All heavy atoms as TSV, in Angstrom:
chain	resi	resn	atom	element	x	y	z
A	1	MET	N	N	-2.253	-12.948	6.328
A	1	MET	CA	C	-1.658	-11.752	5.815
A	1	MET	C	C	-2.790	-10.831	5.395
A	1	MET	O	O	-3.867	-11.279	5.016
A	1	MET	CB	C	-0.772	-12.111	4.631
A	1	MET	CG	C	0.044	-10.991	4.146
A	1	MET	SD	S	1.216	-11.394	2.832
A	1	MET	CE	C	1.321	-13.120	2.800
A	2	ARG	N	N	-2.511	-9.542	5.468
A	2	ARG	CA	C	-3.552	-8.585	5.111
A	2	ARG	C	C	-2.922	-7.360	4.469
A	2	ARG	O	O	-1.720	-7.136	4.596
A	2	ARG	CB	C	-4.340	-8.185	6.346
A	2	ARG	CG	C	-3.464	-7.546	7.405
A	2	ARG	CD	C	-4.268	-7.202	8.653
A	2	ARG	NE	N	-3.415	-6.843	9.746
A	2	ARG	CZ	C	-2.757	-5.702	9.882
A	2	ARG	NH1	N	-2.836	-4.780	8.967
A	2	ARG	NH2	N	-2.006	-5.467	10.933
A	3	LEU	N	N	-3.728	-6.590	3.805
A	3	LEU	CA	C	-3.262	-5.330	3.240
A	3	LEU	C	C	-2.866	-4.417	4.394
A	3	LEU	O	O	-3.639	-4.228	5.328
A	3	LEU	CB	C	-4.371	-4.666	2.420
A	3	LEU	CG	C	-4.054	-3.302	1.827
A	3	LEU	CD1	C	-2.962	-3.417	0.771
A	3	LEU	CD2	C	-5.289	-2.682	1.228
A	4	PRO	N	N	-1.662	-3.859	4.375
A	4	PRO	CA	C	-1.247	-2.968	5.448
A	4	PRO	C	C	-2.116	-1.704	5.473
A	4	PRO	O	O	-2.295	-1.047	4.462
A	4	PRO	CB	C	0.194	-2.611	5.099
A	4	PRO	CG	C	0.648	-3.662	4.149
A	4	PRO	CD	C	-0.579	-4.103	3.416
A	5	VAL	N	N	-2.672	-1.410	6.638
A	5	VAL	CA	C	-3.507	-0.223	6.805
A	5	VAL	C	C	-3.015	0.582	7.998
A	5	VAL	O	O	-2.330	0.071	8.879
A	5	VAL	CB	C	-4.997	-0.582	7.008
A	5	VAL	CG1	C	-5.575	-1.242	5.781
A	5	VAL	CG2	C	-5.195	-1.451	8.220
A	6	GLY	N	N	-3.399	1.849	8.021
A	6	GLY	CA	C	-3.091	2.721	9.146
A	6	GLY	C	C	-4.238	2.711	10.140
A	6	GLY	O	O	-5.217	1.974	9.994
A	7	GLU	N	N	-4.122	3.532	11.144
A	7	GLU	CA	C	-5.172	3.658	12.143
A	7	GLU	C	C	-6.380	4.372	11.543
A	7	GLU	O	O	-6.224	5.262	10.697
A	7	GLU	CB	C	-4.653	4.443	13.341
A	7	GLU	CG	C	-3.595	3.714	14.131
A	7	GLU	CD	C	-4.109	2.441	14.756
A	7	GLU	OE1	O	-5.222	2.453	15.303
A	7	GLU	OE2	O	-3.406	1.434	14.687
A	8	PRO	N	N	-7.590	4.015	11.981
A	8	PRO	CA	C	-8.783	4.728	11.508
A	8	PRO	C	C	-8.702	6.213	11.877
A	8	PRO	O	O	-8.219	6.558	12.950
A	8	PRO	CB	C	-9.927	4.046	12.265
A	8	PRO	CG	C	-9.384	2.745	12.717
A	8	PRO	CD	C	-7.906	2.942	12.905
A	9	THR	N	N	-9.149	7.044	10.969
A	9	THR	CA	C	-9.110	8.489	11.212
A	9	THR	C	C	-10.436	9.120	10.853
A	9	THR	O	O	-11.214	8.567	10.080
A	9	THR	CB	C	-8.003	9.166	10.383
A	9	THR	OG1	O	-8.248	8.912	9.004
A	9	THR	CG2	C	-6.621	8.658	10.758
A	10	GLY	N	N	-10.679	10.277	11.399
A	10	GLY	CA	C	-11.865	11.049	11.052
A	10	GLY	C	C	-13.120	10.508	11.696
A	10	GLY	O	O	-13.128	9.452	12.323
A	11	PRO	N	N	-14.210	11.238	11.524
A	11	PRO	CA	C	-15.462	10.847	12.162
A	11	PRO	C	C	-16.040	9.540	11.608
A	11	PRO	O	O	-16.768	8.840	12.289
A	11	PRO	CB	C	-16.389	12.020	11.884
A	11	PRO	CG	C	-15.797	12.726	10.726
A	11	PRO	CD	C	-14.317	12.468	10.771
A	12	SER	N	N	-15.730	9.193	10.378
A	12	SER	CA	C	-16.283	7.977	9.795
A	12	SER	C	C	-15.529	6.730	10.253
A	12	SER	O	O	-16.018	5.629	10.111
A	12	SER	CB	C	-16.259	8.065	8.278
A	12	SER	OG	O	-14.927	8.173	7.831
A	13	ARG	N	N	-14.321	6.907	10.767
A	13	ARG	CA	C	-13.490	5.817	11.283
A	13	ARG	C	C	-13.094	4.794	10.220
A	13	ARG	O	O	-12.871	3.637	10.503
A	13	ARG	CB	C	-14.163	5.119	12.464
A	13	ARG	CG	C	-14.597	6.029	13.582
A	13	ARG	CD	C	-13.485	6.720	14.292
A	13	ARG	NE	N	-12.654	5.750	14.983
A	13	ARG	CZ	C	-11.468	6.019	15.467
A	13	ARG	NH1	N	-10.977	7.215	15.343
A	13	ARG	NH2	N	-10.756	5.111	16.075
A	14	PHE	N	N	-13.039	5.236	8.949
A	14	PHE	CA	C	-12.571	4.347	7.892
A	14	PHE	C	C	-11.067	4.169	7.999
A	14	PHE	O	O	-10.347	5.097	8.344
A	14	PHE	CB	C	-12.888	4.922	6.504
A	14	PHE	CG	C	-14.335	4.844	6.143
A	14	PHE	CD1	C	-15.083	5.995	5.977
A	14	PHE	CD2	C	-14.958	3.623	5.970
A	14	PHE	CE1	C	-16.417	5.933	5.636
A	14	PHE	CE2	C	-16.296	3.548	5.630
A	14	PHE	CZ	C	-17.031	4.707	5.463
A	15	VAL	N	N	-10.595	2.975	7.693
A	15	VAL	CA	C	-9.151	2.752	7.644
A	15	VAL	C	C	-8.670	3.073	6.233
A	15	VAL	O	O	-9.418	2.961	5.265
A	15	VAL	CB	C	-8.769	1.308	8.030
A	15	VAL	CG1	C	-9.099	1.025	9.478
A	15	VAL	CG2	C	-9.415	0.296	7.134
A	16	GLN	N	N	-7.423	3.472	6.155
A	16	GLN	CA	C	-6.817	3.765	4.855
A	16	GLN	C	C	-5.579	2.904	4.700
A	16	GLN	O	O	-4.919	2.559	5.677
A	16	GLN	CB	C	-6.442	5.236	4.766
A	16	GLN	CG	C	-7.638	6.147	4.786
A	16	GLN	CD	C	-7.248	7.604	4.624
A	16	GLN	OE1	O	-6.091	7.938	4.430
A	16	GLN	NE2	N	-8.211	8.484	4.701
A	17	ALA	N	N	-5.264	2.579	3.473
A	17	ALA	CA	C	-4.059	1.799	3.200
A	17	ALA	C	C	-2.838	2.563	3.694
A	17	ALA	O	O	-2.774	3.785	3.588
A	17	ALA	CB	C	-3.942	1.526	1.710
A	18	ASP	N	N	-1.893	1.824	4.251
A	18	ASP	CA	C	-0.640	2.421	4.710
A	18	ASP	C	C	0.082	2.996	3.492
A	18	ASP	O	O	0.350	2.264	2.536
A	18	ASP	CB	C	0.215	1.352	5.386
A	18	ASP	CG	C	1.511	1.888	5.945
A	18	ASP	OD1	O	2.363	2.321	5.132
A	18	ASP	OD2	O	1.684	1.861	7.174
A	19	PRO	N	N	0.405	4.288	3.501
A	19	PRO	CA	C	0.975	4.907	2.306
A	19	PRO	C	C	2.354	4.382	1.919
A	19	PRO	O	O	2.757	4.498	0.765
A	19	PRO	CB	C	1.039	6.393	2.654
A	19	PRO	CG	C	0.964	6.454	4.132
A	19	PRO	CD	C	0.226	5.232	4.588
A	20	LYS	N	N	3.072	3.776	2.838
A	20	LYS	CA	C	4.391	3.233	2.505
A	20	LYS	C	C	4.312	1.742	2.189
A	20	LYS	O	O	4.842	1.285	1.186
A	20	LYS	CB	C	5.371	3.457	3.647
A	20	LYS	CG	C	6.753	2.925	3.342
A	20	LYS	CD	C	7.733	3.197	4.453
A	20	LYS	CE	C	9.114	2.731	4.067
A	20	LYS	NZ	N	9.475	1.468	4.639
A	21	LEU	N	N	3.649	0.981	3.058
A	21	LEU	CA	C	3.658	-0.473	2.913
A	21	LEU	C	C	2.664	-1.009	1.883
A	21	LEU	O	O	2.950	-2.003	1.213
A	21	LEU	CB	C	3.379	-1.140	4.269
A	21	LEU	CG	C	4.455	-0.976	5.331
A	21	LEU	CD1	C	4.010	-1.624	6.626
A	21	LEU	CD2	C	5.767	-1.563	4.857
A	22	ALA	N	N	1.505	-0.390	1.747
A	22	ALA	CA	C	0.492	-0.924	0.834
A	22	ALA	C	C	0.958	-0.971	-0.625
A	22	ALA	O	O	0.768	-2.008	-1.279
A	22	ALA	CB	C	-0.809	-0.147	0.963
A	23	PRO	N	N	1.572	0.092	-1.149
A	23	PRO	CA	C	2.028	-0.005	-2.546
A	23	PRO	C	C	3.068	-1.113	-2.746
A	23	PRO	O	O	3.031	-1.832	-3.741
A	23	PRO	CB	C	2.624	1.368	-2.836
A	23	PRO	CG	C	1.936	2.278	-1.882
A	23	PRO	CD	C	1.729	1.458	-0.636
A	24	GLU	N	N	3.989	-1.272	-1.771
A	24	GLU	CA	C	4.986	-2.345	-1.860
A	24	GLU	C	C	4.302	-3.710	-1.842
A	24	GLU	O	O	4.669	-4.610	-2.601
A	24	GLU	CB	C	5.959	-2.274	-0.685
A	24	GLU	CG	C	6.868	-1.073	-0.675
A	24	GLU	CD	C	7.743	-1.065	0.571
A	24	GLU	OE1	O	8.018	-2.140	1.142
A	24	GLU	OE2	O	8.147	0.033	0.976
A	25	PHE	N	N	3.305	-3.860	-0.956
A	25	PHE	CA	C	2.560	-5.113	-0.842
A	25	PHE	C	C	1.847	-5.423	-2.156
A	25	PHE	O	O	1.923	-6.548	-2.662
A	25	PHE	CB	C	1.549	-4.999	0.304
A	25	PHE	CG	C	0.634	-6.179	0.429
A	25	PHE	CD1	C	1.028	-7.312	1.122
A	25	PHE	CD2	C	-0.631	-6.155	-0.143
A	25	PHE	CE1	C	0.168	-8.407	1.248
A	25	PHE	CE2	C	-1.489	-7.231	-0.024
A	25	PHE	CZ	C	-1.081	-8.359	0.668
A	26	LEU	N	N	1.142	-4.458	-2.703
A	26	LEU	CA	C	0.385	-4.687	-3.938
A	26	LEU	C	C	1.298	-4.991	-5.119
A	26	LEU	O	O	0.964	-5.822	-5.967
A	26	LEU	CB	C	-0.522	-3.490	-4.226
A	26	LEU	CG	C	-1.639	-3.302	-3.200
A	26	LEU	CD1	C	-2.363	-1.988	-3.446
A	26	LEU	CD2	C	-2.593	-4.478	-3.203
A	27	THR	N	N	2.452	-4.347	-5.179
A	27	THR	CA	C	3.417	-4.655	-6.235
A	27	THR	C	C	3.927	-6.076	-6.090
A	27	THR	O	O	4.007	-6.826	-7.071
A	27	THR	CB	C	4.585	-3.654	-6.211
A	27	THR	OG1	O	4.072	-2.347	-6.464
A	27	THR	CG2	C	5.640	-4.000	-7.253
A	28	ALA	N	N	4.263	-6.470	-4.864
A	28	ALA	CA	C	4.736	-7.837	-4.624
A	28	ALA	C	C	3.652	-8.854	-4.987
A	28	ALA	O	O	3.951	-9.899	-5.571
A	28	ALA	CB	C	5.162	-7.994	-3.166
A	29	LEU	N	N	2.412	-8.554	-4.649
A	29	LEU	CA	C	1.300	-9.441	-4.990
A	29	LEU	C	C	1.164	-9.574	-6.509
A	29	LEU	O	O	1.071	-10.682	-7.044
A	29	LEU	CB	C	0.008	-8.891	-4.389
A	29	LEU	CG	C	-1.269	-9.658	-4.671
A	29	LEU	CD1	C	-1.199	-11.057	-4.086
A	29	LEU	CD2	C	-2.463	-8.897	-4.106
A	30	ARG	N	N	1.201	-8.457	-7.194
A	30	ARG	CA	C	1.052	-8.441	-8.652
A	30	ARG	C	C	2.195	-9.192	-9.343
A	30	ARG	O	O	1.992	-9.864	-10.339
A	30	ARG	CB	C	1.000	-6.985	-9.116
A	30	ARG	CG	C	0.523	-6.750	-10.502
A	30	ARG	CD	C	0.287	-5.276	-10.829
A	30	ARG	NE	N	1.212	-4.338	-10.235
A	30	ARG	CZ	C	0.909	-3.476	-9.233
A	30	ARG	NH1	N	-0.293	-3.453	-8.717
A	30	ARG	NH2	N	1.802	-2.639	-8.761
A	31	GLU	N	N	3.404	-9.069	-8.775
A	31	GLU	CA	C	4.582	-9.676	-9.396
A	31	GLU	C	C	4.932	-11.046	-8.823
A	31	GLU	O	O	6.013	-11.568	-9.093
A	31	GLU	CB	C	5.770	-8.718	-9.254
A	31	GLU	CG	C	5.550	-7.418	-10.008
A	31	GLU	CD	C	6.661	-6.405	-9.796
A	31	GLU	OE1	O	7.610	-6.672	-9.024
A	31	GLU	OE2	O	6.578	-5.326	-10.417
A	32	ASP	N	N	4.027	-11.623	-8.030
A	32	ASP	CA	C	4.215	-12.942	-7.434
A	32	ASP	C	C	5.505	-12.996	-6.601
A	32	ASP	O	O	6.294	-13.938	-6.703
A	32	ASP	CB	C	4.218	-14.028	-8.516
A	32	ASP	CG	C	4.035	-15.417	-7.939
A	32	ASP	OD1	O	3.477	-15.539	-6.821
A	32	ASP	OD2	O	4.470	-16.385	-8.583
A	33	ARG	N	N	5.708	-11.958	-5.762
A	33	ARG	CA	C	6.885	-11.894	-4.897
A	33	ARG	C	C	6.487	-11.673	-3.429
A	33	ARG	O	O	7.209	-11.043	-2.669
A	33	ARG	CB	C	7.821	-10.759	-5.342
A	33	ARG	CG	C	8.422	-10.961	-6.715
A	33	ARG	CD	C	9.426	-9.878	-7.099
A	33	ARG	NE	N	8.822	-8.547	-7.177
A	33	ARG	CZ	C	9.008	-7.570	-6.274
A	33	ARG	NH1	N	9.761	-7.743	-5.233
A	33	ARG	NH2	N	8.417	-6.396	-6.422
A	34	LEU	N	N	5.342	-12.213	-3.019
A	34	LEU	CA	C	4.896	-12.015	-1.641
A	34	LEU	C	C	5.863	-12.620	-0.631
A	34	LEU	O	O	6.031	-12.088	0.460
A	34	LEU	CB	C	3.503	-12.588	-1.428
A	34	LEU	CG	C	2.354	-11.716	-1.908
A	34	LEU	CD1	C	1.029	-12.417	-1.650
A	34	LEU	CD2	C	2.366	-10.362	-1.237
A	35	GLY	N	N	6.507	-13.713	-0.976
A	35	GLY	CA	C	7.480	-14.324	-0.068
A	35	GLY	C	C	8.596	-13.358	0.281
A	35	GLY	O	O	9.003	-13.262	1.447
A	36	ASP	N	N	9.088	-12.623	-0.697
A	36	ASP	CA	C	10.136	-11.620	-0.455
A	36	ASP	C	C	9.613	-10.494	0.424
A	36	ASP	O	O	10.299	-10.030	1.338
A	36	ASP	CB	C	10.639	-11.025	-1.781
A	36	ASP	CG	C	11.339	-12.047	-2.654
A	36	ASP	OD1	O	11.854	-13.048	-2.119
A	36	ASP	OD2	O	11.358	-11.838	-3.881
A	37	TRP	N	N	8.392	-10.057	0.149
A	37	TRP	CA	C	7.802	-8.965	0.927
A	37	TRP	C	C	7.623	-9.384	2.380
A	37	TRP	O	O	7.945	-8.648	3.300
A	37	TRP	CB	C	6.472	-8.534	0.305
A	37	TRP	CG	C	5.905	-7.310	0.926
A	37	TRP	CD1	C	6.153	-6.026	0.560
A	37	TRP	CD2	C	4.999	-7.237	2.029
A	37	TRP	NE1	N	5.463	-5.162	1.375
A	37	TRP	CE2	C	4.744	-5.884	2.285
A	37	TRP	CE3	C	4.384	-8.182	2.819
A	37	TRP	CZ2	C	3.907	-5.465	3.303
A	37	TRP	CZ3	C	3.544	-7.766	3.831
A	37	TRP	CH2	C	3.303	-6.414	4.061
A	38	VAL	N	N	7.126	-10.607	2.597
A	38	VAL	CA	C	6.918	-11.115	3.956
A	38	VAL	C	C	8.258	-11.236	4.693
A	38	VAL	O	O	8.343	-10.936	5.879
A	38	VAL	CB	C	6.177	-12.468	3.928
A	38	VAL	CG1	C	6.225	-13.163	5.276
A	38	VAL	CG2	C	4.736	-12.250	3.495
A	39	ALA	N	N	9.296	-11.647	3.991
A	39	ALA	CA	C	10.611	-11.753	4.628
A	39	ALA	C	C	11.086	-10.386	5.133
A	39	ALA	O	O	11.739	-10.298	6.168
A	39	ALA	CB	C	11.626	-12.342	3.645
A	40	ARG	N	N	10.724	-9.322	4.431
A	40	ARG	CA	C	11.110	-7.965	4.849
A	40	ARG	C	C	10.151	-7.375	5.876
A	40	ARG	O	O	10.508	-6.437	6.593
A	40	ARG	CB	C	11.188	-7.040	3.625
A	40	ARG	CG	C	12.359	-7.336	2.712
A	40	ARG	CD	C	12.558	-6.265	1.636
A	40	ARG	NE	N	11.347	-5.809	0.989
A	40	ARG	CZ	C	10.765	-6.378	-0.070
A	40	ARG	NH1	N	11.281	-7.466	-0.598
A	40	ARG	NH2	N	9.685	-5.864	-0.594
A	41	HIS	N	N	8.922	-7.891	5.950
A	41	HIS	CA	C	7.890	-7.340	6.844
A	41	HIS	C	C	7.166	-8.453	7.606
A	41	HIS	O	O	5.938	-8.565	7.524
A	41	HIS	CB	C	6.875	-6.525	6.029
A	41	HIS	CG	C	7.497	-5.449	5.210
A	41	HIS	ND1	N	7.987	-4.295	5.747
A	41	HIS	CD2	C	7.721	-5.372	3.874
A	41	HIS	CE1	C	8.484	-3.541	4.779
A	41	HIS	NE2	N	8.334	-4.177	3.651
A	42	PRO	N	N	7.864	-9.257	8.390
A	42	PRO	CA	C	7.203	-10.371	9.086
A	42	PRO	C	C	6.145	-9.929	10.083
A	42	PRO	O	O	5.223	-10.693	10.398
A	42	PRO	CB	C	8.358	-11.095	9.781
A	42	PRO	CG	C	9.423	-10.074	9.912
A	42	PRO	CD	C	9.275	-9.162	8.709
A	43	GLU	N	N	6.224	-8.687	10.560
A	43	GLU	CA	C	5.238	-8.187	11.515
A	43	GLU	C	C	3.853	-8.036	10.881
A	43	GLU	O	O	2.857	-7.916	11.593
A	43	GLU	CB	C	5.688	-6.845	12.105
A	43	GLU	CG	C	5.601	-5.664	11.164
A	43	GLU	CD	C	6.683	-5.572	10.083
A	43	GLU	OE1	O	7.614	-6.386	10.061
A	43	GLU	OE2	O	6.578	-4.645	9.262
A	44	GLN	N	N	3.760	-8.075	9.568
A	44	GLN	CA	C	2.480	-7.933	8.874
A	44	GLN	C	C	1.758	-9.269	8.676
A	44	GLN	O	O	0.650	-9.296	8.153
A	44	GLN	CB	C	2.698	-7.284	7.500
A	44	GLN	CG	C	3.196	-5.873	7.578
A	44	GLN	CD	C	2.167	-4.937	8.214
A	44	GLN	OE1	O	0.970	-5.049	7.952
A	44	GLN	NE2	N	2.633	-4.046	9.065
A	45	VAL	N	N	2.377	-10.359	9.114
A	45	VAL	CA	C	1.769	-11.682	8.966
A	45	VAL	C	C	1.045	-12.022	10.258
A	45	VAL	O	O	1.611	-11.933	11.347
A	45	VAL	CB	C	2.825	-12.749	8.654
A	45	VAL	CG1	C	2.203	-14.123	8.553
A	45	VAL	CG2	C	3.553	-12.386	7.353
A	46	ASN	N	N	-0.214	-12.432	10.154
A	46	ASN	CA	C	-0.989	-12.835	11.314
A	46	ASN	C	C	-0.482	-14.179	11.817
A	46	ASN	O	O	-0.224	-15.076	11.002
A	46	ASN	CB	C	-2.467	-12.958	10.953
A	46	ASN	CG	C	-3.063	-11.650	10.485
A	46	ASN	OD1	O	-2.556	-10.579	10.807
A	46	ASN	ND2	N	-4.109	-11.735	9.713
A	47	PRO	N	N	-0.368	-14.344	13.131
A	47	PRO	CA	C	0.098	-15.650	13.645
A	47	PRO	C	C	-0.936	-16.747	13.347
A	47	PRO	O	O	-2.137	-16.478	13.265
A	47	PRO	CB	C	0.229	-15.419	15.146
A	47	PRO	CG	C	-0.535	-14.178	15.449
A	47	PRO	CD	C	-0.646	-13.388	14.172
A	48	ALA	N	N	-0.451	-17.959	13.190
A	48	ALA	CA	C	-1.343	-19.095	12.941
A	48	ALA	C	C	-2.196	-19.344	14.172
A	48	ALA	O	O	-1.767	-19.146	15.298
A	48	ALA	CB	C	-0.522	-20.339	12.604
A	49	ARG	N	N	-3.397	-19.784	13.945
A	49	ARG	CA	C	-4.302	-20.069	15.086
A	49	ARG	C	C	-4.252	-21.515	15.437
A	49	ARG	O	O	-4.114	-22.376	14.727
A	49	ARG	CB	C	-5.729	-19.677	14.717
A	49	ARG	CG	C	-5.833	-18.214	14.515
A	49	ARG	CD	C	-7.245	-17.877	14.152
A	49	ARG	NE	N	-7.278	-16.485	13.707
A	49	ARG	CZ	C	-8.265	-15.678	13.924
A	49	ARG	NH1	N	-9.322	-16.085	14.551
A	49	ARG	NH2	N	-8.236	-14.449	13.499
């Protein structure tokens, strides 16, 4: 799992936190509710290797 980010922009090519998903993710992390967040956003979980 990773912090949701958007596509790199600008000449520096830095990534920025996704303005919609990142705050929800950080709140879930802070409140120990990552399981609920993952259930709503399974596409944000990296597949097992």
